[in-house]
C-alpha positions as CSV (number, residue, x, y, z in Angstrom):
1,M,-62.3,-8.9,-20.2
2,Y,-60.2,-11.9,-18.9
3,R,-61.0,-13.9,-16.2
4,F,-58.9,-15.8,-14.3
5,K,-59.4,-18.9,-12.3
6,L,-57.7,-19.3,-8.4
7,C,-56.6,-23.5,-8.5
8,P,-56.6,-24.6,-5.1
9,V,-53.3,-25.2,-3.4
10,N,-53.6,-30.0,-2.9
11,Q,-52.9,-29.8,0.8
12,N,-50.6,-32.9,0.4
13,E,-47.9,-31.3,-1.6
14,Q,-48.3,-28.6,0.4
15,N,-47.3,-30.7,3.4
16,F,-44.5,-32.6,1.2
17,H,-42.9,-28.9,0.7
18,T,-43.6,-27.8,4.4
19,R,-41.7,-31.4,5.3
20,E,-39.1,-31.0,2.9
21,F,-38.1,-27.8,4.1
22,S,-37.6,-28.5,7.6
23,R,-35.4,-31.6,6.6
24,R,-32.8,-28.4,5.1
25,P,-29.6,-29.2,7.3
26,N,-29.3,-25.5,10.1
27,L,-27.5,-23.0,7.8
28,A,-25.3,-22.5,10.6
29,V,-24.6,-25.8,11.6
30,I,-22.6,-26.3,7.9
31,M,-20.8,-23.4,8.7
32,S,-20.0,-24.0,12.2
33,N,-18.5,-28.0,11.1
34,L,-16.8,-26.2,8.0
35,Y,-14.9,-24.4,10.2
36,T,-14.0,-26.7,12.3
37,E,-12.9,-29.2,9.7
38,L,-10.9,-25.9,8.2
39,K,-9.3,-24.9,11.1
40,N,-7.9,-28.8,12.1
41,E,-7.1,-29.5,8.7
42,W,-4.9,-25.9,8.0
43,S,-3.1,-26.4,11.6
44,K,-1.4,-29.4,11.1
45,H,2.5,-29.3,10.1
46,A,1.8,-30.5,6.3
47,P,-2.1,-29.7,5.7
48,N,-3.7,-31.5,2.0
49,L,-4.5,-28.5,0.4
50,A,-6.6,-30.3,-2.1
51,L,-9.5,-30.6,0.8
52,C,-8.8,-27.2,2.1
53,S,-9.3,-25.4,-1.4
54,H,-13.2,-28.1,-1.2
55,L,-13.8,-26.8,2.1
56,L,-13.0,-23.2,1.3
57,D,-15.4,-23.9,-2.3
58,G,-18.0,-25.2,0.7
59,F,-17.4,-22.1,2.9
60,K,-17.7,-19.0,-0.1
61,L,-21.0,-21.5,-1.3
62,E,-22.9,-21.3,2.4
63,L,-21.2,-17.6,2.6
64,V,-23.6,-16.7,-0.3
65,R,-26.7,-18.8,0.5
66,S,-26.9,-17.4,4.5
67,N,-26.2,-14.1,6.4
68,F,-23.3,-15.7,8.9
69,G,-20.9,-13.0,7.5
70,T,-23.5,-10.0,7.9
71,I,-24.2,-7.6,10.7
72,Q,-28.0,-8.0,11.6
73,T,-30.1,-5.3,13.0
74,A,-29.7,-6.9,16.6
75,S,-26.6,-8.0,16.7
76,S,-26.2,-11.1,19.4
77,S,-23.3,-12.7,21.1
78,K,-24.1,-16.2,18.4
79,Q,-24.2,-13.8,15.4
80,K,-20.6,-12.2,16.9
81,D,-19.3,-15.6,17.3
82,Q,-21.0,-16.4,13.4
83,L,-19.1,-13.9,12.2
84,I,-15.5,-14.0,14.3
85,K,-15.6,-17.8,12.8
86,S,-15.9,-16.3,8.7
87,R,-12.8,-14.1,9.8
88,E,-10.6,-17.2,10.9
89,M,-11.8,-18.8,7.9
90,L,-10.8,-15.9,5.4
91,E,-7.9,-15.8,7.0
92,I,-7.0,-19.4,6.3
93,A,-8.2,-18.8,2.5
94,V,-5.7,-16.2,2.2
95,E,-2.7,-17.8,3.4
96,H,-3.9,-21.1,1.9
97,S,-4.0,-19.2,-2.0
98,I,-0.8,-17.6,-1.4
99,T,1.0,-21.3,-0.5
100,I,-0.8,-22.3,-3.7
101,K,0.4,-19.1,-5.7
102,D,-3.1,-18.0,-6.8
103,Y,-2.8,-14.0,-6.7
104,A,-6.5,-13.5,-7.8
105,A,-7.6,-15.5,-5.3
106,F,-5.9,-13.4,-2.6
107,E,-6.5,-10.2,-4.2
108,R,-10.4,-11.6,-3.2
109,Y,-10.5,-12.7,-0.6
110,M,-8.1,-10.6,1.3
111,A,-10.6,-7.8,0.0
112,Q,-13.3,-9.6,2.1
113,L,-11.2,-9.8,5.1
114,N,-10.7,-6.0,5.0
115,T,-14.5,-6.0,5.0
116,Y,-13.9,-7.5,8.8
117,Y,-10.5,-5.6,9.9
118,Y,-12.2,-1.5,8.8
119,D,-16.0,-1.7,9.0
120,Y,-17.1,-4.3,11.1
121,D,-14.4,-3.2,14.2
122,K,-17.4,-1.5,16.2
123,Y,-18.8,-5.1,16.1
124,L,-15.9,-7.3,17.5
125,E,-13.0,-7.2,18.5
126,S,-9.3,-6.7,16.5
127,S,-8.1,-10.6,15.1
128,K,-4.4,-11.2,17.1
129,H,-3.5,-11.6,13.2
130,M,-4.7,-8.4,11.8
131,H,-1.5,-6.5,11.2
132,K,0.3,-9.3,9.6
133,F,-2.4,-9.8,7.0
134,M,-2.2,-5.7,6.9
135,G,1.4,-5.8,5.9
136,L,1.2,-8.9,3.7
137,N,-1.4,-6.5,1.5
138,L,0.9,-4.2,1.4
139,L,3.7,-6.8,0.9
140,Y,1.9,-8.4,-2.4
141,M,1.2,-4.1,-3.2
142,L,4.3,-3.2,-3.5
143,A,5.6,-7.0,-5.1
144,T,3.4,-6.3,-8.1
145,N,4.1,-2.3,-8.5
146,R,1.0,-0.8,-7.1
147,I,2.5,1.9,-6.3
148,A,-1.0,3.7,-5.8
149,D,-2.9,1.8,-4.3
150,F,0.1,0.9,-1.6
151,H,-0.5,4.4,-0.9
152,I,-4.3,4.8,-0.9
153,E,-4.3,1.6,2.0
154,L,-1.5,3.5,4.1
155,E,-4.0,5.8,4.6
156,R,-6.4,4.2,6.2
157,L,-4.0,3.1,9.0
158,P,-2.8,4.9,12.3
159,S,-0.1,6.9,11.8
160,A,1.3,4.6,15.2
161,L,0.8,1.7,13.7
162,L,2.8,2.7,10.7
163,L,6.1,3.4,12.8
164,H,6.1,0.7,15.7
165,D,4.2,-2.5,14.1
166,S,6.7,-5.4,13.8
167,F,4.3,-6.6,10.5
168,I,3.6,-3.0,8.8
169,K,7.2,-1.2,9.8
170,P,9.4,-3.9,7.5
171,V,6.9,-3.0,4.6
172,L,7.4,0.2,4.5
173,A,11.3,0.2,4.9
174,L,10.8,-2.2,2.2
175,E,9.0,1.1,0.2
176,N,11.5,3.3,0.8
177,Y,14.5,1.0,-0.9
178,Y,12.6,0.6,-4.1
179,M,11.4,4.0,-4.2
180,E,15.3,5.3,-3.6
181,G,17.0,2.6,-5.7
182,R,18.4,0.9,-2.7
183,Y,17.8,-3.2,-4.0
184,N,21.0,-4.0,-2.6
185,K,18.9,-3.4,1.0
186,I,15.5,-6.0,0.1
187,L,18.0,-9.0,-1.4
188,Q,19.6,-8.5,1.9
189,A,15.4,-7.9,3.4
190,K,14.2,-10.6,2.7
191,K,16.0,-12.6,5.7
192,S,14.2,-11.0,8.2
193,M,11.0,-10.9,7.6
194,P,8.3,-11.1,10.0
195,S,6.5,-13.8,8.8
196,E,7.9,-17.1,6.7
197,I,4.1,-16.4,4.8
198,Y,5.6,-13.2,3.7
199,S,8.5,-15.3,1.8
200,N,6.3,-15.6,-1.3
201,F,5.3,-12.2,-2.0
202,M,9.8,-11.3,-0.9
203,D,10.3,-13.6,-3.9
204,I,8.3,-11.3,-6.5
205,L,10.0,-8.2,-5.0
206,V,13.4,-9.7,-5.2
207,N,12.9,-10.6,-8.5
208,T,11.8,-7.2,-9.7
209,A,14.6,-5.4,-7.7
210,R,17.5,-7.8,-10.0
211,E,16.1,-6.6,-12.9
212,E,16.5,-2.8,-12.0
213,I,19.9,-3.7,-10.3
214,A,21.0,-6.0,-13.4
215,S,19.7,-3.0,-16.2
216,C,21.2,-0.3,-14.4
217,M,24.6,-2.6,-14.9
218,E,23.9,-2.4,-18.6
219,K,23.5,1.1,-18.8
220,S,26.5,1.8,-16.3
221,Y,29.2,-0.5,-17.7
222,L,30.8,-2.1,-21.1
223,K,31.6,-5.3,-19.7
224,M,31.3,-6.7,-16.3
225,A,32.9,-10.3,-14.3
226,P,30.7,-13.1,-14.2
227,K,32.2,-13.1,-10.3
228,Q,30.9,-9.4,-10.5
229,A,27.8,-10.0,-11.8
230,A,26.8,-12.5,-9.5
231,Q,27.8,-10.4,-6.5
232,R,26.0,-7.4,-7.7
233,L,22.6,-9.2,-7.5
234,G,23.6,-11.5,-4.3
235,L,23.6,-14.4,-6.7
236,R,26.6,-17.3,-6.2
237,P,28.8,-17.2,-9.4
238,G,27.8,-19.9,-12.0
239,S,24.3,-20.9,-10.3
240,K,21.2,-21.3,-12.6
241,E,19.5,-18.4,-11.4
242,L,22.6,-16.1,-12.6
243,L,22.3,-18.2,-16.1
244,E,18.9,-17.6,-16.7
245,L,19.2,-13.8,-16.0
246,A,22.1,-13.8,-18.1
247,S,20.1,-15.7,-21.3
248,K,16.8,-13.6,-21.0
249,R,18.4,-10.6,-20.8
250,Q,20.6,-11.1,-23.7
251,W,24.0,-11.4,-21.9
252,C,27.1,-12.7,-23.8
253,L,30.8,-13.4,-22.7
254,D,33.5,-12.0,-24.7
255,E,37.2,-13.5,-25.7
256,E,37.8,-12.5,-22.2
257,G,35.0,-14.2,-20.6
258,N,33.2,-10.8,-19.4
259,Y,29.6,-10.4,-20.2
260,N,29.8,-8.0,-22.9
261,Y,27.3,-4.8,-22.5
262,A,28.4,-3.0,-25.4
263,G,25.9,-3.9,-27.9
264,L,22.7,-4.2,-26.3
265,H,21.6,-0.4,-26.5
266,T,23.3,0.2,-29.4
267,R,20.7,0.6,-32.1
268,P,21.0,0.4,-36.0
269,M,21.2,3.4,-38.2
270,E,18.1,4.7,-39.7
271,K,17.3,6.4,-42.1
272,V,15.7,9.4,-42.3
273,P,12.4,10.7,-44.6
274,A,13.8,14.2,-45.6
275,K,12.0,14.8,-48.4
276,D,8.9,13.9,-46.7
277,I,9.5,16.2,-43.8
278,A,10.4,19.0,-46.4
279,T,7.0,18.4,-48.5
280,H,4.6,17.7,-45.4
281,N,6.5,21.1,-43.5
282,L,6.1,23.5,-47.1
283,T,2.0,21.9,-47.6
284,Y,1.8,23.0,-43.9
285,A,3.1,26.7,-44.6
286,Q,0.9,26.8,-47.6
287,E,-2.9,26.2,-45.4
288,L,-1.1,28.1,-43.1
289,E,-1.1,31.2,-45.0
290,K,-4.6,30.2,-46.3
291,I,-5.6,30.7,-43.0
292,V,-4.5,33.8,-42.5
């Protein structure tokens, strides 16, 4: 039978750990300082994006260490203030991720932000920017062709919001244009978005629409003048974007100076292995006779 001897804890060592724990800074104070510094930096006309990234990394780390962004059993005004600050920092994080074009980070931050919009709505007043970020999330799903996720998000929103909100209604119109094939409307809608932050995702959607228009042009016409092609695509004749698109899709100019689409979709003649097909069919028929 094994016997274990309990060693007494050294009193000096215990006092040392107690003092060290008491010296640790208050996590709520750290988060509050991060919030103030991040908000002040992001409110500048030209914020330091590297500094914002550093502050957001600290915010994510402290959010995991503490319960700063979670609801406790007995909620208080202090805790509500902490939740509101966390929500505002996540809203800044979403805009920051779009500015640096880190769309994977955008998805992560938006998933966290939805917790505050949908799950904490009983404890917090609605954010004044909530509808802007909801519309932004819908536009991202549309631009990345995630139509199923787009409609799942729509199911979570009240019908009055879909019909009248200035941030969400334009995105629904874009979805209708995309589904109906009215791509020219998408090109025109880029200038009428409700917020400047929408422009990045609109660029993705416009590029998708231009690819669809180009595909339709190839199937509908044998040839087309570059000026007319540029007009259909919403581009300036001879622009860099037009030349890059033509090169990508292998549009070649003929002797008359028109884009020639005739040879794009012609397939080379393939030999049909008639003898092999006949052999396989006869073998299959023989096997069927054996079964019967």
